[in-house]
N, C-alpha and C positions, 0 to 999 in steps of 0.2 A: 654283504649286509643281509640279503634274503636267501633263503634256501631255494634251490631250483624247483620249479613247478611247471606243469604241463599247460596250465591255463593262465589267464590274466590274474594279476595280483590286486585284489580289491579289499581294502580295510574300511573300518568305520569307527566312529565314536558315538556313544548314545546321547540322547537328550539329557539335559541337566548336568552336563559336564563342561567345564571350562575347556573349550576345544583347543585354543592356542596353547595353553599350559600343558594339557594332556598330550597333545601331539608332540610338542617340543620335548617333554619328558621321555616319551617313547622313542623319539629320534635320538636323543642323547644316549639312551640306554643301548641303542643299536650301534651308534658311532663309537662307543667305548670299546667295541670289539675290533675296530679297524685301526690301522696305523695312522699317524697324523696326516701323511700326504694323501691317503685315501679319503680321510674325512673331508679334506679340503676340496676334493673332486666331486663330492655329492652335490647334486642340483635339487633344489626345492622350489617348486612354483606355487605361489600363494595368490590370493585374490586381491588383497589391498595392501597399500603401503603401511597402514596401521598395524596389520598382522605381522608384516616383515619387521617393523620397528619393535613390536612387543617380543617377537621371537629372539631378536638380538639382545634385548634386555634380559630375557630369561637365560640365554647362553652366558651372558656376562656374570650372572649369579653363580655359575658353576665353574668359576675360575678361568685361568688363561688356557686357551685352546685355539686351534684353527677352526674357523667357522665354515660351514658349507656355503655354497653359492645360493643365496636366497633371492629369487627373482619373481617379478610379477607376471602373471599370465598376460595381462594387457600390454606388457613390454615386448611381447613377441613381434608386434608390428614394427618395433624399432631395430630389431636385429638385422644384420646384413644378409642372413640366410646362407645356406650352403653354397649357392651360386648368387653373386651380387644381383640384387633386384633394384628396380627404380625406387626412389624414395616415395613415401606416401604423400599424396596431394593434401595440403592443409585443409582442414575441415571448413575454415572460413572461406577459402577460395571456392570450394565446391558449392557452398551456400550462395555466394555471390553470383557464380555462374548459373545456378538454378534460378535465382531472382531475375537475371537478365533474360533467360530463355522463357520464363513464365510471363514476364512483362511483354515480350514480343508476341507470345501466343494470345495474351489478353487483348493486345492492340488489334491483331488480325481477326480475333473472334471474341468480341467483348461479351457476347451472350453466354459464354461458358461460366464466367465468374466475375464478380465486381473487382475493381482495382484495389479496394481496401483489403481484399483477401490475399494480396500478393505475398506477404511475408509468412502468413500462416500456411499458405499452400507450399511455399518453399520449404518450410520446416517439416511438414508432413511428408513431402516427397523425399527429402533428405533422410528421414527416419525410415521410410519404405525402402529406399536404396541401401541403407546400412543393413537392414534386416535381411534383404534378399542376398546380399553378399555374404553376411555372416552365416546364413542358413544354406548357402549354395543353391539358391533358387534360380532356375533358368527363366529369363523374362518371357520366353515363348509360351510358357505355361499360362501366362495371363491371357494371351491371345487364344489359347485353346479352350478356355473356359466356355461351357455351354450355359449362357445366361439369357433367360427370357426376360427382356427388358422393354416394357412398353413406354416407359418414360424417357428413354434415351440417356439415362444417367450413365450407364456403363460406357456408352460410346463417347460421352464427354470425358469420362475418366480416362479412357484409353488415349485421348489426346495428351494428357499429362504423363501417362505411363511411357509413351514414346520418348518423352524427354529423359526419363530414367534410362531407357534403352541406349540413348546416345552416350550416356556416361558409362554404362556397363560395357559397351562395345570397346571402349578405350581403357577398360580397367587393367588390362595386361601391361600396358605401358604407362598408364597414369592411375595407379590404384589409389583409393582413399585408405584411411587407416584400417578399417575393418576388413576391406578387401585385401590389403597387404598382409594382414594377420592370417587370413585363410590361405593366402599364397605361401606364407612361411610354413604353415602347418603342412600343406601338401608337399612342399619342397623337402621338409624334414622327413616326412614319411618315405619319400623316394631315396633320400640320402642315407637314412638309417638302415635301409634294406641292405645296402652294400657296406656301410660303415657302422656296424651295430655298436652302440655305446655299451661299455662293460661296467661303467660306474653307475651308482644308484641315481635314478631320476624319479622324483616324487611330486605328485600334485596333491596339495592339501587344502581343504576348505572350500572346494568348488562344487557346485551342484550340477554343473554341465548345462546350464540354462541357455547358453548360446551354442549355435551350431558349430562354430569354429572351435570353441572350447571343448565341446564333447568329442569332436574329431581328434583334438590333441590328446584328450584323456585316453581315447582308444589306442592311439599310437604308443603312448607312454606305457600303458598297461601291458602291451605286448613285448616290451623290452626285457631282456634277461634280468635286469635289476630295476625294472620300473614298478611303480606302485601308485595306487590312488587311495586317498584317505578321505572318506565322506564325513561331513559334519552333521550332527544331530540326526542320526539314523534311528528309526523307530523299530527297535528289536521286539516290541510287543505287538506288532501288527501281524495278524495271522496270514498264512499262505493264501487262503482263498481271497482275502482282500487284495493282496498284491496282484492276484490274477485278474481281478475286476478292473484294475487300473490300466488296461490296455486301450480303452476308448478315450481318445484325446478330448472328444466333445463333452464327456461327462466327468472326467477325472482330473483335468488339468489344474483345477483350483485346489487340489489336495496337497498338503505340505510335503508328502513323500513322492509325488508323481514324478519329479525329475530324477529321483533315484531309480524308479522303475525303468525310465528311459536309459539310464546309464547301465543298468543290469542287462537290459535287452541288447544294448550296443556291444557289451562285452561278453554276452552269452553266459551270464552268471545268475544263479538262483539266490534268493535272499538268505537261504540257509548256508550259503558258501561265503558269507562275508564275516570274517573274524574281527574281533576287537583289535584295534591298533595298540591299545594300552590297557592295563588292568584297572583304569579309573572306573569308579562306580557312580551311577547317578546320584544326585543330591537327595532325591526322594523318589524311590522306585514306585511307591504307591501313586504318586502324582503322575509319573510317566504313564502308567497304565490307565489312569483316569482320563488324561488328556488324549492319549491315543484312541481310546474308545469314543470320546466326545467328538473328535475330528474325522471320524470315518467318512468315506465318500457317501454322498447322499443316497445312491441306490442301495446301500447295505446298512443304513442306520437302524434297520430292524434288529440288528445284532445287539442293540441296547437291551432288548427284552431278555435275550439269552445270556449275554456276557455280563451285563450290569450287575446282577446279583452276585456274580463270582468275584467282583472287585474286592480288594482288601478294604479294611475300615477307612472310610473317607475322611474321618477325623485326622488320620495320619497324613492323608493326601493334602488336606487343607492346612496342615501345620506350616506356618510361615507364609501363608497366602492371605492377602487382605483385599477386599473388594470395596473400593471407594466410589460411591455414586453421589456426585455433587449436583445440586440443583441447577447450576449454570457454569459456563466455562471459567468465569472469574473465580468463583469459589473453588473450582477444581484446581486452578493454577495456584491459588493461595494454600490449599491443603497440601499439594505436592511440595511447595516450598517449605512448609512446616515439617513434612516428613524428612526432606533433605537436611534441614537445619538440625533437627534432633539427631539424625544419624551421625552427622559429623561431630556433634557434641559428645556422642558416645564413642568417638574414636574410630568409627567405621566409615566406609566409603558408600556413596550413593550415586546412582546414575538414572537419568530420565531417558526413556526410549519412547519416541513418538514421531510419526511422520507428519504431524501437524505443525507447520512453522509458526503459526499464530499462537498456538498454545505454548510452544517453546519460548517465544518472546515474552509471553505473559508470565511464565514461570521465572524467567531471568529478571523481569521487572520486579516480581515479588521478592526474589532473593536480594535484590539491590537495596532494599530497605535495611538489610543487615550487613550491607557492604560485602556480599558474597557474590562472586562471579564464577559460574561454572565453566568448565572447559568444554566448549561447544565443538563437537567433531566436524560440524558442517560450517560453522562460522556464519558471516553475514554475506548476502549477495553483493556483488561488486557494484550493482546499480544503487545500493543504499549506502555504500561507503563514501566518505567525503570526496575523493577524486571522481568517482562515478557520478555523484550528484551534480557536481559543478560542470562536468562534461555534458550531462544531459541538459542542465539549465541553460548553458550557453548555446547548445544545439537548438533548443526550442525558440531562440531568437531569430533564426534564419527564416526568411520568407514571411515575416510578420512585422507589423509596426510595433516597436518596443514600447510596452506599457509600463506604467509606474510600478505595478506589482512585480512584473518580471525583472525589471531593472533592480529594484531593491532586493529581490530575492538573491540575485547574483552578488550584489555588493555586500550583503550581510553574510554570505557564505564564509565559514571559518577559514577557508584557504585563500580567499580573495585578499590581495594586497599583503601577502605574507612573506614576500621575499625582499622587501625594500631594506637597504642598508644605510641610507643617507640620514634619515631622521632618527632622533633619539627614541621616539615611541611611534613608529610608523603605523602600526595597527590601531593604536589608540586614537591617533589623529584621523585615520581613515574612518573609524567607527563614529567618531564625534561628527565629522562632516556628513556622513551618511545619515545619522540621526537627525541632524539639522535639515537635511534635504527632505527626509521623510515628513517631518513636521510641516515644512513649507508645502509639500505636495498635498498633504491632507488639508491644510488650511485653504489653499487656493484651488483645490480640486483639479490638479493637473493630471489628466488621464494618460497623456503620452508626452513625457518630457523629451524635448529635442535639444540639439546643440545650442540654438539661439537662446532658448529659455535657461539652460544650465549656465551659459556664459554670463548672462545678465544677472542671474541669482547669485553667482559667485562674487561678482563685482559689488552688488548691493549688500550682500550679507557679510562678506569678510573684508571688503575695502582694502585690498592689497596685501592681505596676510600672506606671509611667505609659504610657498608650496601649494596654495589653493588653486592657482591657475593651472599649474602643472597637473595637479590631481584632476581637475575638470577636463583638461584636454586628453588625459589618459582614458577617462570614462567615455568621452566622445569617440576617440579613435577605436576603442575596443568593443564598445557595447551599443553606441548610438548611431554608428555609421556602418552597420553590417551590410555588405553588398547583397543584392537580390539576384542570385545566380539563375533563378527560374529552374528549368530542366537542364541540368549541366552534368558533366562527368562526375562520378562519385569521388574520383581523386581530387577534384577541385574543392569539393565540399570538405573532404577529410583534412587536406593540408591547411586550408584556411581556418577550419574549426579548431584544430589542435594548436596551431600557432597562436590563434586568438585567445584560447583558454589559457595557454602558458603565460601570455601577457597579462591576462586578468589576474592570475595567481601571483605573478611577480610584482605587479604594481609598477608605478613609474620608476624607471631605472633600477629595478630590482633583479634578483637572481631568477633563473628559470627552473631551478631544480626542486623547488618546494612542492610542486604538484606531485612528484613521485617520492616524496619523503614518507617515512614510516612504512609499516607492513602493508597498509592498503595501497599506497602508491607503488610499492615494489611489486605487488601482484597485478595491479592495473596496467602498469607500463608495458609489459610484454603483450598484453591484449591489444593495446592501442598501437604498438609497433607493428604487430601482425596486420592489424586493420589497415595501416598505411601501406604496408608491403603489398597487400592483396587488393587494394582499392582499384587498381587499374583494370581489373576484370569486371567491375561492377556496372559498367555502362552508364547511361544518363539516368539520373533520378531527380525527383523534386525535393524541396526542403522538407515537406511532410514525410516523404519516404525515408529521408535521411535520419530523421529523429527515431522512427521505428526500427531502422536497421542498426543504429547505434545502440539502442536499448537491447536488441537481440544479441549484439556482440558482447555487451557487458554482463547480461544476465546469465550467461553460460558458465560463469565462474563464481567461486565463493572465496571469501577472505577470512582466514583464521589466524589468530595470534595465539600460539600455544603457551606463551609465557605469561598471559594475563589471567588464565583460569585457575581456580582453586584446585589443588592437587587431589582433593578428596571428593569433589563434586564434578559430575560430567553430564553432558547431554549427547547421547549417542544416536546415530542413525539405526534403523532397524537391522541393517546388514551387519552393523558393528557388534551385534550380540555374539556372533560367532568368534569375534576376535577378543573382546574385552568385556569383563564382567565386574560387578561391584558387589559389596556385601548386601546392599538393598537395591533391587532393580524395580523401577517404577514404569509400568507399561501404561501409557496415558493416551487419551483420545480414542478409546475403543468403542467407536460408533460407526455404523455403516456410512460409507462415503468418506470416512477419514482413515480408519484402519480396519478393514481394507478400504482403499480409495476406489471410487467407481472407475471401471475401465474407460479409458479415453476412446471416444468414437473415432472410428477409422473412416475417413471420407472416401476411401478407394475400395476396400474389400470387406465383405461381411464375414461372419464366423465360418460359414460353410466354404466360402471361396478361399479363405486363408488356409483352411485345413486341406483343401484339394491341391493347392500349389505348394504346400510344404512350409508355410509360415506359422509362426506362433499365434495362438488364439489370444484374445484380450484377457482371458482368465489366467494367462501365464503370470502376470504381475500379482494376481490374487494368490496363486499357488506359492510364489516366492515369499509373499508377505505372510502367508500362513505358516510357512516353514520357519521364518524369523520369530513369529509369535510362539510357535511350539517350542523352539529352543529357549526363548526367554522365560516363558511361564513355568518351565520345569526347573528353574534355578532355585536355590534354597529359600531366599527371602524375596518375595515378589509382592508389589502393590499394583493392583489392577484399578485403573480409574477411568471414569467417563462422566460426561455431563448429561443429566437427564433431559435438559432443555438447552437448545442453542439460543442465539440472540432473538430468533423470531419463530421458532417452531419446536415441537417435541422431537426428540431424537430417537433413533432406533439403535438398540445395542448391536455391537458387532456380532456377526454370525457365529464367530468362535466363542465369544462370551455367552451368547444366547444358548448355544449347544451345551456348554459347560454347566451353566446354571440349570438348564432344563434336565440334564442327566442327573445332576446331584439332587434336584427336587424330586425326581422320580425314584430315588433309591432310599427311602426312609429306613429300611432294614439295615442298610450299610452306614447309617449315620449321616446320610447325605444332607438332609434338611438341617440338622443341627450344625453340621460343618459349614454349610452355606450361611446360616444365620450368624455363626461366629465370625465368618469372613466379613459380613456386612457390619456387624457390631464394631469390629476393629476399624473398618473404614469410616463408620459414622463418627467415631471419636475425632478423626481428623477434619471431617466436615464441620463438626461443632466448634472445634478450635478455630477453623478458618472464618466461620461466621462470627464468632466472638471477637476475632481480631479486627473485624471491620465494623462491629457494632459501635456506634458512637456512644460515648459516655453521657451521663446525665448532665445536660447544660441548660441553664435557664433560657427561655425564649426571650428574644428582644421585644421590648414594648414599642408601641407606635410612637415614633419620635416627634417631638415638637420643640426644637431648640429655641432658646430665648437669648440671642446674642446681645451684647451691650448696645445701647441706643446709638452710640457713636460709630459702631461697626456696621450698622444696618444700611442698606442701599439708599443712596441719595439721588439716584436716577434709574428710570426704567423705560424701556421701549413700550409703546402703546400695545404692541402685541403680547407683552409679558404681563399685562394686567390680568388677562384671563388666567394665566398660569398662577399669579398671586392669589386669585380667588379659588381656583380648583386644586392646585398643588403647591401651596406656599413653600414646602420643603425644597422644591426645585429652585426657587428664587434664592433661598438661603445658601444652597450649594454653589450656585453660579455667582451671586453677587456678594456674599459674605465670605465663603471659603475660596472664591475665585477658581473653582474647578469647572472645566468645560468638557462636554462629551467629545471624545476624540473623533475627528472627522474620518470618514472612510478613506481607505487608501485609493487615491485617484477619484475622479468624478464618476459617480454612479448614475444610471438612468432612473433616478427616484423622483418622488414628488417635488422635492426641492429644485432639482434641475428643470423639471417640466415647468414649474412656475417661473423660474428665471427666464427660460427661453420664451415662453408665451408672453410674459410681460415685456420683454425686449422687442418681440415682433410687433406688438400692438403699439408700443411707444413710438417705434420708427415709422409705423404705418400712419398713425395719426399726425406725426410730424411732417410726413412727406407731401402733404397737400390736402386740399379740401376733398371731402367724400360726398359724392352725389348719389351713390347706390347703383352705379352702372357696373357692367361687366368688367370694364377696365379697372375699376377699383378693386374688384376681387382678384384680378390678375396681378395688380400691383401688390396687394397683400400677400399673395402666394410667392411672388418674386422676392419680396423682403424676407418672408419666412424661409425661403430656400437658402438665402445668404446667411441668415442667422443660424440656421441648423448646420450649415457647412462649418461655421466658425465655432459653434458651442457644443455640438453633439458629434463626437468622433465615431460613433458606432452606426454602421449602416442600417442594421435592423431597427435600432431605436429612432434614427432619422426618419425612416419610412413610417414608423408608428406615429411619431409626432406630426409628420406631414399629413397623415390621414386625419388626425384629430383637428388640425387647423382647417383642412379642406371641409370637414364636417360643419364647423361653425362659421366658416368664412361668409357665406351669403347672409346669414342671420346678423352677424356683427356688422357687416357693411351697411345693411339696410338700417339697423338701429343707430349706427354712428351717423349716417346721412340725416336721420331724423334729429339726433341730438344737435348737430351742427346748424340746424335751421333756427334754433332759438338759444343756443349757448355758444359762448366764446371761451376757448381753452386758455387759462391763465398760466398753467404750469403742469409739467409732468415729472413724476418722481421728485416731488418737492419735499425737502426736508425741513424740520423745524423742531423747536423745543419750547416748552412752557415751564417757567419756574413758579412754584407755588409756595405759599407761606408756611407750609408744614415741614419744619426741619430743613428749609431751604432745598426742597425736593424739585427735580426737573423731570418732566415727562417728555419723551422724545418720540417723534413719529416721522414717517415718510409717506406721503400721499401719492398713490399711483397717478392721480389726476385731479385737478381742481379747475372747475369751470365757473363762468359768471353769466347770468342772464341779463336781459335788457333793463331790469330793475336794480341791477347791482348786487343781487343776492348770489351767494356761493352755492355751488353744487359739487359734492365730493363723490368720487367714484373709486371703487376698489375691485380689481380683476380677481376672480377666483377660478382656479383651474378645476376645482372640485365643486361641491355643492355649497351654497350660501347658508349661513346659520339662520334658523327660524327666528320669528319675532320674540318668543319667550326666551330663547337662548341668548339673544342679544340683550334682552332686558336684565337678565340675572347674571350672565357669565361673560359672553363675548361682546365686550363693550368697545371694540376697536373703532368702529365708525362713529359711535356716539362720542367717544372721547376726542376723536379727531375733529368732529364738528365743534366741540367745546373749544379746542385749540384754535380752530380757524376763526371763530368769533372773538377770540382774545388776541388775534393777529400773531399767532406763534409760528406760522409758516413763512419761510424766507421769501421776500418779494411779493407777498400777498397781504394786501391791507385788510384789517379787520372789517368784517361785514356779517350780516345775518346769513345763516346757513339755511337755505330753502330745502335741500334734500341731501341725503347721504345714501348711496346706492351700491350694492354689490352686483357686479356683472358676472354671472356664472357662465363660463364658457362651456362647461360640460353639459349643463342642463339647458343652456341657451335661453336664459330668463334673467330678469332683473329683480332683485329683492331690496326693498327700501328699509333703511333703519327707522325704528319707530320714534321719530323726533317729536311727534305730537304728544305721544304718551310719555316720552322720556325727554323733556326739553333740556337744553344745555345747562340751565341753572340747576335743575335737579341732578343732572349727571355730575356737575361740579361739586355739589354738596355731598353726594354719595361718595365721590372719589376722595374728598376731604376727610370724610368719616373713615373711609378704609385706610387712608394713610395715617390718620390720627390713632387708629387702633394699634398700629404697628409702632407707634412711638411710646407704647406702654412697655416697660421693661419685662412685665410678666406675660406679654403676648407672644406666643410661640409660632413658629413656621411649621404648621402641622403637615405631615405627609399624606398625600391623597385626600385632601379635606373634602372635596366635592367633585370627584372625577365623573366624567360623562357616563361611562359604563364600566363594568368590571373588566372588560377586555383592554382597557386603557393600559398602555405600557409606558411608564415614565422613564426618562433617561437616567434617573438616579434612584430607582426603586431598589437597586442592589445595595446602595449605601444606606437606605432606610431599612434594609433587611426585611422588605416586604415579603410575606410568606410565613415568617415567624409570627406575625400578628395578622389579625383579620380586620377588614374594613370597618367592622362594627365595634372594634375595640376602642376604648377611650384613649385619647392622646395623653402623652406623658410630658408635660412642659418641663424643661430643664434650663434653669438660668445659668448662662455661661458667663465667665468673667474674662 
């Protein structure tokens, strides 16, 4: 295939060329000169399975023939080797062993790091170990570093580095994947010295960014028929610039730096790298522009000399669009519009961005037109249905199962999906789950348990077939999870997986549905490996298990190739070498996104990494720069960025900044005009995206004041609702006419409602428990009662402590005040209910008095406990008439068991302010209150009287439960009401 040569054989393809297509074309041209059996012996090593697949497709287009052997460089670790080698230790096993060793170290020396950092430390150490093996770094070099460290950080780091040494010492007999790959490369080098391959061996598309890969490239290049083909080589870069890229500390972030390393490794000059194929760049002028714009920082002064010599920049910018959106949402919508128009024109479009959030936003925007792009990465396994339910069940261990966690699992789309006995098992399950949720919301059940569920099933369904079996299934799988504490990982894994399978299956169901569909087929091997390797994980807690499971699942992605549109794609940045589209969209070009900020290394700084022979953090920036350089030199490219993120102004990507600055500084070459044209083309898409989300002209809603028929109007109200009728009548209309209720929160929340319930219950039991004299024993009795009520009613430890403190604060004051009240009052009833029927439309007023007492003259005294502040006198006069109305009802004999009598006082007892506030009975006697209430009721017997929204709210910050139904916000509080007579 190749002519004999005295040196290594190194080829390249320039930027702006479809690398896979051009490489395959050149390979076929060379294969055509070989007999079929020789063609089949050719070995080609590529970087990704995607490139191998596309090469095969291109070969298929050239008719029937014997294919060369196309292999992945990463598969070297799976080869048996010239001499049989031990298999690679699974990556998960290594991570679990690291977790065990780090846990032991943190137990013996807790000052080194917190326990919460266990898994992040394991991940970073695993990454360090992989890199040391790939780069062939001797661990002794770490000990030989001369580090002046006053803080002791390096000494603490060495404690962890010694853990790495333990693994590397056994790497010869127990290698991990990267270590075995390097062993294979070393063994091949020795084997090929005595058994030189005579067939062609080609490495295509690799930049040699890893140590083991670059060593393999060196070996292959030295073979008689070996060759290397570099992707995206910059033939416009001058020799002096290549020479300046010898310093790793200043040049590693340049897109061509890795090629400089390959040339040094092979002893080749940049002038000795011929083209693999005669393919020409899509836009030679743009190649030159981008090459100059991305020069290494120390030589950017070349812009002054070489910039004026660039060809007309209008040609370079032809087919280039700069889309600068005001925010990420607009950017995503504009990209979706570009992709939609492209496929309508019969062309393909691909989005290239390292930002997963932006990718998801674009997919959501395309979904409005039922377009699903082919995503090369897919979704994380943690977000797929099997991964989600596995995580949700795992989070139940070591905790008391709350209502929200229970319902989250029961509502999962996989739960109860394998039952075969019922006609509609999933429908029945969801119906019962919905009923359970409504009951939990109504009753405020924070932690449903087995006893509560069994009682509710009997009361709700009264023997309906299948309900008891359904309840016992929930109890067995979700409500009786054992508390293992600190136990072997194997115990957690086995119980968790079997429990999740039972949750998915349902009562008497199949167990296979958890692994059904593409997501399940990808997730099952991960879980099977987790079960196999769990025995090396040691003892862990439930909290540790959740974090470990998340780490196991997050390392993989789930992609369904059959669901994506054949003309739309979302590519990773590396995929640009492999696959191209008619329109390429390079999105998210902001600093911190593309390129992303280098990840901080907790072990070694830049200088230390350079001294021991490891890659600098800028390595990833250099690789990303090469991807960008390849992508932007393609024929039709849209560059996009958001000027502002969700909370701050963004900074353009350094590459985009360099490009625009260079073009702006070359007016003689047409740079400014070309840049303006690029922005104009991008602005069109921004305007379309903004227009797409601009709401059409719609009339604003008017302030509602519905007038329902008289017979539909409420015939009873609680006394506490009268204030609502005065301040916000629309809320009464919604609750009492439309029969709509605000949905209660899921589970009991530590809100004002619960606080009031608890404190009322405590004071009721305390005043019932015996006479109060004001002694210390009374306070102790009050606190003991409070402790019991808190234990029964408040399931949250922190909230119990907070409520206990509030009770402790007012206990002395209340005991003394109650002792004084009992000297002249006799309690007739507590929590006394009653109702008073009035002559206006047969209306009933309902109330429950916290407490009614009687003095020695037979007069009544009403008390109402307030956990907050009591209403002022004016507020009671005009709005909050609760006690005044209750006084009226008491004098009418409306309370059960309480004879009618004169009301001497009605008092609010404010527990927060520790003061008593009397209702203004002298200024507002009960006869007057009764007349005013009759007038209020009579006004709503008028068919034209409407229930106006927010008629007299206390302040503008008031939030009504039904403001959204009234469409408050479309109208102002100063707007006139719009009465609407309803039939």
